[in-house]
NUGU-395250 format. One record per residue (C-alpha): x, y, z; residue in one letter; residue number from 1. Coordinates in steps of 0.5 Angstrom, whole numbers, always signed. Each point is the difference from the previous one (the first is absolute). Layout:
BEGIN
X  Y  Z  a  NUM
...
% end
This chain:
BEGIN
+0  +0  +0  m  1
+3  +7  -2  t  2
+0  +6  +5  t  3
-6  +3  -4  h  4
-4  -6  +0  d  5
+1  -1  +7  s  6
-2  +7  +2  k  7
-6  -1  -4  a  8
-2  -7  +4  h  9
+0  +3  +6  f  10
-3  +6  -2  a  11
-6  -5  -2  k  12
+1  -3  +7  v  13
+0  +6  +4  l  14
-7  +1  -4  s  15
-3  -6  +1  a  16
+2  +0  +7  f  17
-4  +7  +1  h  18
-5  -3  -4  q  19
-1  -6  +5  s  20
+0  +5  +5  e  21
-6  +3  -3  q  22
-4  -5  -2  d  23
+1  -5  +6  n  24
+3  +4  +6  g  25
+6  -4  +0  r  26
+7  +1  +3  f  27
-4  +6  +3  d  28
+2  +0  +8  l  29
-3  +6  +1  f  30
-7  -2  -1  n  31
+1  -7  +3  a  32
-5  -1  +5  k  33
+3  -5  +4  g  34
-4  -6  +4  s  35
-2  +0  +7  p  36
+2  -7  +3  s  37
+6  -2  +3  l  38
-2  -7  +0  a  39
+1  +0  -7  g  40
+6  +4  +0  w  41
+5  -6  +2  f  42
+0  -7  -1  i  43
-1  -1  +7  g  44
+4  -2  +7  p  45
-2  -7  -1  m  46
-1  +0  -8  g  47
-8  +2  +0  e  48
+0  +3  -6  n  49
+5  -6  -4  k  50
-6  -1  -4  d  51
-1  +7  -3  v  52
+8  +0  -1  m  53
+1  -6  -4  q  54
-6  +2  -4  k  55
+3  +7  -2  m  56
+7  -3  -1  v  57
-3  -5  -4  a  58
-4  +6  -4  r  59
+7  +3  -1  a  60
+3  -6  -2  v  61
-6  -1  -6  e  62
+1  +7  -2  a  63
+7  +0  -2  n  64
-1  -7  -3  a  65
-6  +3  -4  n  66
+4  +6  -2  a  67
+6  -4  -3  r  68
-5  -4  -4  s  69
-4  +6  -2  e  70
+7  +4  -3  y  71
+2  -7  -3  g  72
-7  -2  -4  m  73
-1  +7  -3  q  74
+7  -1  -4  f  75
-3  -8  -1  h  76
+6  -2  +4  d  77
+1  -7  +2  p  78
+0  -3  +6  v  79
+7  -4  +3  y  80
-2  -4  +7  v  81
-4  -4  -4  t  82
-5  -6  +2  d  83
+6  -5  -3  a  84
+5  +4  +4  i  85
-4  +0  +7  k  86
+0  -8  -1  g  87
+7  -1  -1  t  88
+4  -4  +6  k  89
+5  +7  +0  e  90
-6  +4  +1  y  91
-3  -3  +5  t  92
+6  -1  +4  s  93
+2  +7  +0  t  94
-7  +2  +3  i  95
+1  -6  +5  d  96
+7  +4  +1  t  97
-3  +7  +1  l  98
-6  -3  +5  e  99
+5  -3  +4  a  100
+5  +5  +1  n  101
-6  +5  +1  l  102
-2  -5  +6  e  103
+6  +0  +2  q  104
+1  +8  +1  m  105
-7  +0  +2  l  106
+2  -4  +6  g  107
+6  +4  +1  a  108
-4  +6  +0  l  109
-4  -3  +6  h  110
+6  +2  +4  g  111
-1  +7  -1  s  112
-3  +6  +5  i  113
-7  -1  +0  p  114
-1  +8  -2  l  115
-7  +0  +1  s  116
-1  -3  +7  s  117
-2  +4  +6  y  118
+5  -3  +2  r  119
+5  +4  -4  n  120
+2  +6  +4  q  121
+7  +1  -3  s  122
+2  +4  -6  h  123
-2  +5  -4  m  124
-3  -6  -5  y  125
-7  -3  +1  w  126
-5  -3  -6  d  127
-1  +3  -6  c  128
-7  +3  -2  t  129
-3  -5  -5  m  130
-1  +5  -6  p  131
+8  +2  +1  g  132
+1  -8  -1  f  133
-4  +0  -6  v  134
+2  +5  -3  g  135
+7  -1  +1  y  136
-1  -8  -3  f  137
-5  +2  -6  a  138
+6  +5  -3  a  139
+6  -4  +2  m  140
-3  -5  -5  l  141
+1  +5  -5  y  142
+7  +2  +3  n  143
+0  +7  -2  q  144
+6  +5  +1  n  145
-2  +7  +2  n  146
+7  +2  -2  v  147
-4  +2  -6  a  148
-7  +1  -3  a  149
+2  -4  -6  e  150
+2  -6  +5  a  151
-6  +2  +4  s  152
-6  +3  -3  p  153
-5  -1  +4  v  154
+4  +0  +7  t  155
+3  +6  -1  t  156
-7  +3  +0  m  157
-1  -3  +7  l  158
+6  +2  +2  e  159
-2  +7  -1  i  160
-6  +0  +2  e  161
+2  -3  +7  v  162
+6  +5  +0  g  163
-6  +5  +0  k  164
-4  -3  +5  d  165
+6  -1  +5  l  166
+2  +8  -1  c  167
-8  +2  +2  r  168
+1  -5  +6  m  169
+6  +4  +3  l  170
-3  +6  -1  g  171
+1  +2  -7  y  172
-4  +4  -4  a  173
-1  -4  -7  v  174
-3  +4  -5  p  175
-6  -4  -3  e  176
+1  +4  -7  t  177
+5  +1  -5  d  178
+5  +5  +2  t  179
+5  +0  -6  t  180
+2  +7  -2  g  181
-1  +3  +7  t  182
+4  +1  +6  d  183
-3  -4  +4  a  184
+3  -4  +5  i  185
-2  -8  -1  v  186
+2  -5  +5  p  187
+3  -7  -2  w  188
+1  -6  +2  g  189
+3  -7  -2  h  190
+1  -7  +2  i  191
+7  -2  +3  t  192
+2  -7  +2  c  193
+0  +2  +8  d  194
+2  +7  +5  g  195
+7  -1  -1  s  196
+0  +1  -7  v  197
-5  +6  +1  a  198
+4  +3  +5  n  199
+6  +0  -4  a  200
-3  +3  -6  e  201
-3  +6  +5  s  202
+7  +1  +1  m  203
+3  +0  -6  w  204
-6  +5  -3  a  205
+2  +4  +6  a  206
+7  +0  -2  r  207
-1  +1  -7  n  208
-4  +6  +2  l  209
+4  +4  +4  s  210
+6  +0  -5  y  211
-4  +2  -6  l  212
+0  +7  +1  p  213
+8  +0  +1  v  214
+0  -4  -7  s  215
-4  +5  -4  l  216
+3  +6  +3  a  217
+7  -2  -2  n  218
-3  -3  -6  a  219
-2  +7  -2  i  220
+6  +4  +3  r  221
+5  -5  -4  l  222
-4  -2  -7  e  223
-2  +4  -6  p  224
-6  -4  -1  a  225
-3  +2  +7  m  226
+2  +8  -1  a  227
-7  +1  -1  a  228
-2  -1  +7  a  229
+5  +4  +3  k  230
-5  +5  +2  d  231
-5  -6  +3  f  232
-3  +2  +7  v  233
-2  -5  +5  v  234
-4  +0  +6  n  235
+3  +0  +7  l  236
-2  -4  +6  v  237
+0  +5  +5  q  238
-4  +5  -5  g  239
+3  +4  -5  g  240
+4  -1  -7  s  241
+6  +0  -4  a  242
+4  -2  -6  k  243
+1  -7  +0  l  244
+8  +1  -1  v  245
+1  +5  +5  d  246
-2  -5  +5  l  247
+6  -4  +5  d  248
+0  -7  +1  n  249
-3  +1  +6  w  250
-6  +4  -3  g  251
-1  -5  -6  l  252
+0  -7  +5  m  253
-6  +4  +4  n  254
-5  +3  -6  l  255
-7  -3  +1  g  256
-2  -7  -2  i  257
-5  +2  -5  d  258
+4  +5  -2  e  259
+6  -5  -2  v  260
-4  -5  -3  i  261
-3  +6  -5  g  262
+7  +2  -2  l  263
+1  -3  -6  t  264
-7  +1  -4  p  265
+0  +7  +2  k  266
+7  +1  -2  i  267
-2  -3  -7  e  268
-7  +4  +0  k  269
+3  +7  +2  t  270
+7  +0  -3  c  271
-2  -4  -7  g  272
+5  -5  +2  i  273
-2  -7  -3  s  274
+0  -6  +4  a  275
+4  -4  -3  d  276
+6  +5  +2  t  277
-2  +0  +7  i  278
+0  -7  +0  k  279
+8  +1  -3  a  280
+2  +5  +5  m  281
-3  -5  +6  l  282
+4  -6  -3  d  283
+6  +4  +1  k  284
-2  +3  +7  y  285
-4  -4  +3  s  286
+1  -3  +6  v  287
-3  -6  -2  q  288
+5  -1  -6  n  289
+7  +3  +3  i  290
-1  -3  +7  g  291
+1  +4  +7  l  292
+7  +0  +0  a  293
+1  +4  -7  d  294
-6  +4  +2  m  295
+3  +2  +7  h  296
+7  +0  -3  r  297
-2  +5  -6  t  298
-6  +4  +2  y  299
-1  +0  +7  l  300
+7  +1  +4  q  301
-3  +6  +4  d  302
-4  -6  +4  l  303
+4  -4  +3  s  304
-5  -5  +3  q  305
-4  -5  -4  l  306
-8  +1  +1  p  307
-3  -4  +6  v  308
-7  -5  +1  i  309
-3  +1  +6  m  310
-4  -6  +3  a  311
-2  -3  +7  p  312
+4  -5  +3  s  313
-5  -5  -1  t  314
+0  +1  -8  r  315
+0  -6  -4  h  316
+7  -3  -2  y  317
-2  +2  -7  s  318
+2  +7  +2  w  319
+8  +0  +1  p  320
+0  -6  -6  k  321
-3  +5  -5  g  322
+5  +5  +2  a  323
+5  -4  -2  a  324
-2  -2  -6  l  325
-1  +7  -2  l  326
+7  +2  +2  g  327
-2  +4  +6  l  328
+2  -5  +5  g  329
-3  -3  +5  a  330
+3  +4  +5  n  331
-4  +6  -3  h  332
-7  -2  +2  v  333
+0  +4  +7  i  334
-3  -4  +6  s  335
-5  +4  +3  t  336
-2  -2  +8  h  337
-7  -3  +2  v  338
-3  +2  +6  d  339
-3  -6  +5  l  340
-6  -2  -5  d  341
+5  -1  -6  g  342
-2  +7  -4  r  343
+5  +4  -3  m  344
+2  +6  +6  s  345
-1  +7  -3  m  346
+5  +3  +4  d  347
+5  -4  -3  h  348
-2  +0  -7  l  349
+0  +8  +1  r  350
+7  +0  +3  d  351
+3  -4  -6  q  352
-4  +4  -5  i  353
+3  +6  +4  e  354
+7  -2  -1  t  355
+0  -2  -7  c  356
-3  +7  -2  y  357
+5  +3  +4  q  358
+6  -4  -3  n  359
-4  +1  -7  r  360
+0  -8  -1  q  361
-6  -1  -4  p  362
-6  -5  +2  v  363
-3  -4  -6  l  364
-5  -3  +4  q  365
-3  -1  +7  v  366
-4  -7  +1  v  367
-6  +0  +4  a  368
-2  -7  +2  v  369
-8  -2  +0  m  370
+1  -6  +4  g  371
+6  -3  +1  t  372
+1  -7  -1  t  373
+2  -3  +8  e  374
-4  +6  +4  e  375
-6  +2  -5  s  376
+2  +7  +2  s  377
-2  +6  -4  v  378
+5  +6  -1  d  379
-3  +7  +2  p  380
-1  +2  -8  l  381
-4  +6  +1  a  382
+5  +3  +4  d  383
+6  -2  -5  i  384
-4  +4  -5  v  385
-1  +6  +5  a  386
+7  -1  +0  l  387
+2  +0  -7  r  388
-4  +6  -1  e  389
+4  +4  +6  e  390
+7  -1  -4  y  391
-3  +1  -7  r  392
-1  +7  +3  a  393
+8  +0  +1  k  394
+1  -2  -7  g  395
+1  -8  +2  m  396
-4  -5  -4  e  397
+0  -8  +0  f  398
-4  -5  -2  s  399
-5  -4  +5  l  400
-1  -7  -1  h  401
-5  -4  +4  v  402
+2  -8  +0  d  403
-7  -3  +1  g  404
+2  -6  -2  a  405
-4  -4  +6  w  406
-5  +6  +1  g  407
-2  +4  -6  g  408
-6  -4  +0  y  409
-2  +2  +6  f  410
-2  +6  -3  a  411
-7  -3  -3  s  412
-2  +0  +7  i  413
-1  +8  -1  l  414
-3  +0  -7  r  415
-7  +0  -1  e  416
-3  -5  -5  p  417
-2  +4  -7  r  418
-6  -4  +0  f  419
-6  -1  +5  p  420
+1  -7  +3  q  421
-6  -5  +1  p  422
-3  -1  +6  e  423
+2  -6  +5  i  424
-5  -6  -1  e  425
-5  +0  +5  a  426
+2  -5  +5  g  427
+8  +0  -2  a  428
+5  +2  +6  v  429
+7  +3  -1  e  430
+3  -3  +6  h  431
+6  +3  -1  t  432
+0  +8  -1  p  433
+4  +4  -4  a  434
+5  +4  +4  m  435
+2  +7  -1  v  436
+7  +2  +1  m  437
+2  +5  +6  s  438
+0  +7  +0  e  439
+7  +1  -1  y  440
+1  -5  -5  v  441
-6  +3  -5  t  442
+3  +6  +0  r  443
+7  -2  -3  q  444
-5  -4  -5  y  445
-3  +7  -2  q  446
+7  +3  -2  a  447
+2  -6  -5  l  448
-3  +5  -6  s  449
+7  +4  +2  h  450
+5  -5  -2  a  451
+3  +0  -6  d  452
+1  -7  -1  t  453
-3  -6  +4  q  454
+1  -8  +0  t  455
-6  -5  +1  v  456
+1  -7  +0  d  457
-7  -4  -3  p  458
+4  -6  +3  h  459
+0  +2  +7  k  460
-7  +3  +2  a  461
-3  -1  -7  g  462
-1  -7  +1  f  463
+4  -1  -7  i  464
+4  -6  -2  p  465
+7  +1  +0  y  466
+4  +4  -4  p  467
-5  +7  +0  a  468
+3  +6  +3  g  469
-1  +7  -3  a  470
+3  +7  -1  m  471
-4  +7  +0  c  472
+1  +6  -2  y  473
-4  +7  +2  r  474
+3  +3  -6  n  475
+1  -5  -5  g  476
+4  +4  -4  a  477
+5  -2  +5  m  478
+1  -7  -3  r  479
+3  +3  -6  d  480
+7  +1  +4  l  481
+1  -7  +0  i  482
-3  -2  -7  a  483
+5  -5  -4  f  484
-2  -2  -7  t  485
+2  -7  -4  a  486
-1  +2  -7  p  487
-1  -8  -1  v  488
-5  +0  +5  v  489
-4  +7  -1  f  490
-3  +2  -6  h  491
+0  +8  +1  g  492
-6  +3  +4  g  493
-7  -3  -3  v  494
+0  -6  +5  d  495
-2  +1  +7  p  496
+6  -3  +3  t  497
+2  +0  +7  v  498
+6  -4  -1  g  499
+5  +6  -2  v  500
-1  +2  +8  y  501
+3  -2  +6  g  502
+5  -6  +1  i  503
-2  -6  -2  e  504
+0  -3  -7  g  505
-5  -5  -1  s  506
-5  -1  +5  k  507
-6  -5  +0  p  508
-7  +3  -2  g  509
-3  -5  +4  a  510
+2  +5  +6  a  511
-5  +5  -3  a  512
-5  -4  -1  a  513
+0  -3  +7  g  514
-1  +7  +2  v  515
-5  +3  -4  y  516
-4  -6  +1  l  517
+0  +1  +7  s  518
-1  +7  +0  h  519
-6  -1  -5  a  520
-3  -5  +6  v  521
+3  +4  +6  i  522
-1  +7  -1  r  523
+6  +3  +4  p  524
-5  +5  +4  d  525
-4  -1  +6  k  526
-4  -5  -4  s  527
+5  -5  -1  g  528
+7  +0  +2  y  529
-1  +5  +5  g  530
-6  -4  +3  k  531
+5  -7  -1  l  532
+6  +5  +4  l  533
-4  +3  +5  g  534
-2  -7  +3  k  535
+7  -3  +0  c  536
+2  +7  +4  i  537
-6  -2  +5  f  538
+2  -7  +0  n  539
+8  +2  +1  s  540
-3  +4  +6  k  541
-4  -6  +3  r  542
+7  -4  -1  f  543
+3  +6  +4  y  544
-5  -1  +5  a  545
+0  -7  +1  q  546
+9  +0  +0  l  547
-1  +5  +6  m  548
-4  -6  +4  d  549
+4  -6  -2  i  550
+5  +1  +6  a  551
-3  +2  +7  g  552
+3  +3  +5  d  553
+3  -7  +4  n  554
+2  -3  -7  e  555
+7  -2  -1  c  556
+1  +4  -7  f  557
-3  +6  -2  k  558
-1  +4  -7  v  559
+2  +7  -1  v  560
-3  +2  -7  p  561
+4  +6  -3  f  562
-6  +4  -1  q  563
-2  +3  +7  r  564
-7  +1  +3  l  565
-3  +7  -2  p  566
+1  +2  +8  a  567
+8  -1  +0  e  568
+0  +4  -7  k  569
-4  +5  +4  q  570
+5  +0  +6  g  571
-5  -2  +5  k  572
+1  -3  +6  s  573
+1  -7  +2  n  574
-7  +0  +3  a  575
-3  +2  -6  e  576
+4  -4  -5  i  577
-2  -6  +5  a  578
-7  +2  +0  a  579
+0  +0  -8  q  580
+3  -7  +0  l  581
-5  -3  +4  a  582
-6  +4  -4  l  583
+4  -5  -6  i  584
+0  -6  +3  r  585
-7  +0  +4  n  586
-4  +4  -5  e  587
+3  -1  -7  i  588
+3  -6  +0  v  589
-6  -4  +2  p  590
-5  +2  -4  r  591
-2  -2  -8  e  592
+0  +5  -5  n  593
-8  +2  +0  d  594
+1  +0  +8  a  595
+6  +5  -1  l  596
-4  +4  -4  l  597
-6  +1  +4  e  598
+5  +1  +6  y  599
+4  +6  -4  f  600
-7  +3  -1  m  601
-1  +1  +7  s  602
+8  +1  +2  n  603
+2  +5  -5  p  604
+8  +1  +4  d  605
+0  -7  +0  a  606
-1  +0  -8  q  607
+6  +5  +0  e  608
+5  -4  +3  v  609
-2  -5  -4  f  610
+1  +4  -6  r  611
+6  +3  +2  e  612
+4  -7  +3  m  613
+4  -4  -4  g  614
+4  +2  -6  s  615
-1  +5  -6  d  616
-3  -5  -4  q  617
-1  -8  +1  n  618
+8  -2  +2  i  619
+1  -1  +8  v  620
+8  -2  +1  t  621
+1  -2  +7  y  622
+5  -4  +5  s  623
+0  -5  +5  l  624
+4  +0  +6  n  625
+0  -6  +5  f  626
+1  +0  +8  r  627
+3  -5  +5  t  628
+0  +0  +8  k  629
+5  +6  +0  a  630
-5  +4  -5  g  631
-1  +3  -6  w  632
+6  -2  -5  n  633
+5  +6  -1  t  634
+5  -3  -5  d  635
-1  +2  -7  v  636
+3  -6  -3  a  637
-5  -4  +4  l  638
-6  +4  -2  a  639
+2  -1  -8  n  640
+2  -7  +0  d  641
-8  -1  +3  f  642
-3  +4  -5  n  643
+4  -4  -6  t  644
-2  -6  +4  a  645
-7  +2  +0  m  646
+0  +2  -8  f  647
+4  -7  -2  q  648
-6  -3  +4  a  649
-6  +4  -5  l  650
+4  +0  -6  s  651
+2  -5  -6  i  652
+7  -1  -1  g  653
+4  +0  -7  e  654
-2  -7  -2  f  655
-6  -4  +1  t  656
-3  -6  -2  t  657
-6  +1  -3  g  658
-4  -2  +6  d  659
-6  +6  +2  v  660
+4  +4  +5  p  661
-2  -2  +7  k  662
+2  +7  +4  q  663
-6  +3  +3  p  664
+1  +7  -2  m  665
+5  +4  -4  f  666
+4  +6  +2  v  667
+6  +3  -3  t  668
+6  +4  +4  s  669
+5  +6  -1  s  670
+5  +3  +5  s  671
+0  +8  +2  f  672
+7  +1  -1  e  673
+4  +6  +3  v  674
+3  +2  -6  g  675
-6  +0  -4  d  676
-5  +3  +6  y  677
+5  +3  +5  g  678
+2  -2  +7  q  679
-5  +4  +4  r  680
-6  -3  -5  f  681
+3  -7  +2  v  682
+1  +1  +7  d  683
-7  +4  +1  a  684
-3  -7  -3  f  685
+4  -4  +4  g  686
-2  +3  +6  a  687
-7  -2  -1  r  688
+2  -7  -1  l  689
+4  +1  +7  s  690
+7  -1  -3  l  691
+6  +4  +2  a  692
+3  +5  -5  p  693
+3  -4  -6  t  694
+6  +3  -1  n  695
+0  +0  -8  g  696
-4  -6  +0  a  697
-7  -1  -5  g  698
-6  -3  +3  i  699
-4  -5  -4  n  700
-8  +0  +0  f  701
-6  -3  -4  l  702
-3  +3  -5  v  703
-8  -2  -1  s  704
-4  +3  -7  t  705
-7  -1  +1  t  706
-2  +0  -7  q  707
-6  -4  +1  d  708
-7  +3  +0  p  709
-4  -6  +3  w  710
+4  -3  +6  v  711
-4  +4  +5  t  712
-7  -2  -4  a  713
+0  -7  -1  t  714
-5  -6  -1  e  715
+2  -1  +8  k  716
+1  +8  +0  l  717
+7  +3  +3  n  718
+5  -5  -1  w  719
+6  +4  +2  l  720
+0  -2  +8  p  721
+1  -8  -3  i  722
+5  +3  -5  v  723
+4  +4  +6  l  724
-1  -6  +5  e  725
+5  -3  -5  s  726
+5  +6  +1  l  727
-2  -1  +8  k  728
+3  -8  -1  k  729
+6  +2  -4  t  730
+2  +5  +5  a  731
-1  -5  +7  l  732
+4  -6  -4  e  733
+5  +5  -2  q  734
+1  +3  +6  t  735
+1  -7  +4  k  736
+5  -2  -5  l  737
+5  +7  +1  i  738
-1  +0  +7  v  739
+3  -7  +0  e  740
+5  +1  -6  k  741
+3  +6  +4  n  742
-1  -4  +8  k  743
-4  +5  +3  l  744
-5  -1  +5  q  745
-7  +0  -3  p  746
-6  +5  +2  w  747
-5  -3  +5  a  748
-4  +5  +0  g  749
-1  +7  +5  g  750
% end
């Protein structure tokens, strides 16, 4: 196919796509109405919807086989796998081998962690939605590659639609009419393989954005072909304006985000310099082409230090990894301290930014985490937005990124449905209420629209099969700063492709299809994902309450959640803290969900305690300690051994036999390391465990993510007490073992 033919072909594909939208309402998530029943969204913890899943998978296989035959039949193509071939010994032997190996693999897979079980209270992975599974499976049969529309004429369209839907969910205003030829800022999103790649992409875009004005200013100063732009004027972030070539390097690297994004099209339009000329100049001057070393050695000699990225100490490991890949170096990701709730310290962030301001060290990006992977903590985004405005007034700019790989989908809790929702059928009862987020967390989510870029992982809180991360831009034109085009793959601007943007090359169209179908059935608003995740938050708070009750005051072990009681956070007296704990144990824990809601109606103070307790989302982090005849263990090494033993008893090792797991509950684990969190933070948590100062040692902890919307509303009502009884039994067993191993005198009771 020639380039001309290719352009015509994809123009026809695009036209047909838009026509199908008009005719059939397909591929239009903005107008999708979703569906109401959680029971129809998953296969079920006991495989209850097996027949539904089997029917849809069979339909997907049938549709794919029909598509194959229909295409060939229009040209009268012959079959290859004839009945005669199917009757041969070689064919039947091959099918037998396939079936035997499948059975062997299926047997081994029985040994996997049962993600959909009530008893899976471990890492941030649970079951996937049925539409997510089916969409992925159906598209997988076509093996579409979303690197280019030529290789994925349908799934590329699905990815574009999914990108819009994710942007809307994350607070960006997505125009529903064509904005071509206008100056409107249009958000844009696309699927990545995971959050790590999306985070690295945001860092890459922020780097290229900061250096672009330096490249253009030097090209204008030095290249005759750019001389027409010598009087080109830019708006300054602190107000006012100046000629681009008159700015010093500090000024160039601190122009406003949208001002920088619009530089090249404005120069083309106002100065009469062609796009090809500008591109040729950027090939010579951009950091993307010449690298950081040449950029600083040649054009930035007055800025002696490389720029930095600021992120909380709770950040994901992908941040230093991404900085290393970009050539900044992992040490240029500066850790900001977190408070005792695991949230970024604004005082420390302010100090760090002020130090950079005084030293004229550019800040490329500040990262706010909306749901840390171990503490489920939400950083104070609204305050970071306000701080950026303060420094903009001083002439300093930086990109603001939200790492919502885990927490992004929780924004759906705040979104109103676009369409009226059906009334609940008479007699039907939603036994698990959808919980709203705390006042603090809600305030941070309301500030999402101010972020320049956001990471969100559909394969986490979107309940989508791996791999499905996503990157969303407030200003979609920012993606052009990282575009690479391979002429063999892309045919010039007609095909609506997503593959030229981002880090990946080939990527499965099936991932976009899984997200699309799940969003079509489960809308990312209060009617769908908001309801689903709201129930998970409610169940996580019930888990937290149950955790506070499994070890009595006279028990040989104790459980200390990292997430403090609301009274502790507020600095209340010991008596008030004890009263709040008694409220949880005596009034919240014993009640079934419906009775608990009735209790809250007449006891609003208790309802507020319930809303504020636990984590910012639905991950509870906790450590255990034991006591002996001499009292509570104070040795951090023994406490770490104890928690490691708990994890090993309630997890699956690296190798399994293929038997269904026998563990009665699953948890995961990590550690508060002094190098990441600071000695003060670690010792404060250790003191709550009755440990002595750790002198540099970290503290191990367990993590339980409640992604299960049903565990407190099963056929037998609240099943959490049964699940947590397994944790208590394991703690008693491990206490006995560690006391015996270390030849200690056991606790005999008070």
